[in-house]
Phi, psi and omega in degrees: 000108183302323182295332178270320186284327185252123177256125185263150175206197179222148167232099187060235180278346188273142173285137178243127177241129184232148172228130184284131172265107181265003186266322185202190185256028178268141174238153169223125181231140181230136167263116186252118183254132177275062177199159181196210185294338177287340175267317183224106184302330185280349188300315178298328178288324176297321180296320179289321180296321184305324185295343182259001191259151171250181180242187177290351184245327184228147169282170178301320180293320180292327176296317177300318180293322178302314179293320179299318183295333181254011178055044178227166173208170178214161175212155176233122181237130178245110177266193181283325182238335183234136174234156184207146168249125181241132179236134181213160178151204181283133181302326182297339179252017183306309184301316181297316182295313182295318179297319181294319178295317177299321177300316180300310186289339179263339190236004181299147183244159180295149173222096188294327178294318178296321180294319178299315179293323179296316179300316178300317180295317180297315181294325177293319177301321180293319177297318179295323180298327179289346177263356184262118180294329178295317179294319178297317179297320177298322177294317177299319182296319177295323176297319179295323184284322188237341186101194188298326176259114189211168182301329183296319182257015175279066182226168176293147173290165178301323179294320178294324176300313181297334183262007177299136179249145179305318184297329179290320179289318181295327179300317179295316181296311183296331185258003187304314184289354174282345181272153181302134176212148174263135179257125174248137181228124171243117183181184187281349185269154176283162187302316183295315182293317184287328176300317179295320180295316180297317182302325181289326191251338186252122179296132178227120181291159178291330174221142179283145174288131178299141180276141175299144180298144179287140174294135179246158182230134179283132178286146177285145175249107184275110181255346178209155178302139182219143177243126170252119186245132174239124181284129181213129187285097177201163181275343179271168168234141178237128183233130176236125175273141179212140166204144170284137192235009175123165186288155182299138175224112185299339180287347181267356191302315181294315180300319181294315179299318181291318178301312181298318180297320182284315192275305190220015191270004181181187184290339179267358185280165186302314184299311182294314182297323182281309190276329180261307186286312185278313187260350179053043182263349189224147167268342175205141179199148175199170172207143180208141172268107194269127178273135180290171181260008177210145189296336182267008177260172184259154168291164171214152174253126181232129173228154185213143170215132174248125184217172170295145184301326182284353176253007186302313183299317178294320181297316180296317179299321180296316179293318180299325177298317180288327177289336181272315182233123181274113179293148178256122176225098190301320181294318178296321180297314180297322177294320179296317181294317179298324180294315180295313180299316180298321179296319179294317182294324187266345184276100180268120176267115186228173175053218184280358171296339176299324177299315181300316179295319181299312181292321179298316178294321181298319178296336181264003176091013178261141173254013180211176179294109186295342181294335178297315179298316182297316182296316181292321180289330184297327187299326186265355183289139177239175178300324179301327179295316181281335173295318177296318178300314179299315182296322184280331190243343189234314185291137174071015181263151173286147181230156166267127176263115175264116187239124172246116183194172177274133178290352175271345184254334178240149182262137178301325179300323178292318179296325181294341176290335181276328182167180178298131187261132172234118178273128182249135175279165178297327179294320179293322180292000000 
């Protein structure tokens, strides 16, 4: 119960959420910002740069020693929509740790040699990504979901990487605490006492700086089968089916979990048992009806099969058969349902993991633990419910086929049987 587990307070303008640690004298505190690379493209690069920097008072090595001496540490993570600074360690050294982190974010200095090395590392990572079939498939999938402009390629160009300036990265770091953030604290102190402690050590502006609007991407509307092909020198072929399937509906959560468990969620599920175990068409396969991480985003249907290139046509036909007609296996269904129910019953969310669950539920429009709704709805679900779900959302729909394979091992004519083929270069992806 979030209302019982989380005690709320304030630190200046910031919301403070606390959970009491009754086990020991360890604390973990996070400043959570509702912004990321979709608001500021440079933010992930600033986060990487920060790890190499010193301040006007300490070198980078001396900062590490300062944290070591007080048995504390910190990290800064910049995601696409959420960024966070996390500080943890012994409560007795809380003031020192928080003060030191504030000192870092306000006083770090440029290190041009470190920036030069960081740029080299980023460009090398990009070259390596072009050699990774997994990375290529992820790029194709993002292309299928959004089109040519998508989150996967929403990054700086190589030329822009080379032109990054220290002052631009430092501006983001120095001003980070001016942006709105929620503070979460898990530790031995009560909310009033810890609020006062934070206020002493953590800079809080009188007004938060407005955040730049996040870049948005239009979702693709799949009206006919389409193939996106990326040439990759290997003997296997990898195929991923994708389609956007509609806006989030909290009433579908139990059905989706049960469907995924039954259909494509593991080694005992229908997809794996049929395509790998029975027909030996795949070295790897799965399928999932994917729930978004925010209530205003869409669901998607994703299926995957990796096979030998000479078995590609059979493998695709096998998956398409399952996407069209849902086989009924009563024993598998009962096992899938027991598995979902058992996972909810046995999965205890404790300590500061409660914060993660709280924020995840809040993004989905829940003001309580959403697993309660799911658990209660699960009891009455039958096979007919997931058969209806499959028929309404998956069967007979057009899909984008994302194919990574060698053009020497698979024929374009075969790919054209699945849908209109568009070959994408690594640069386009």
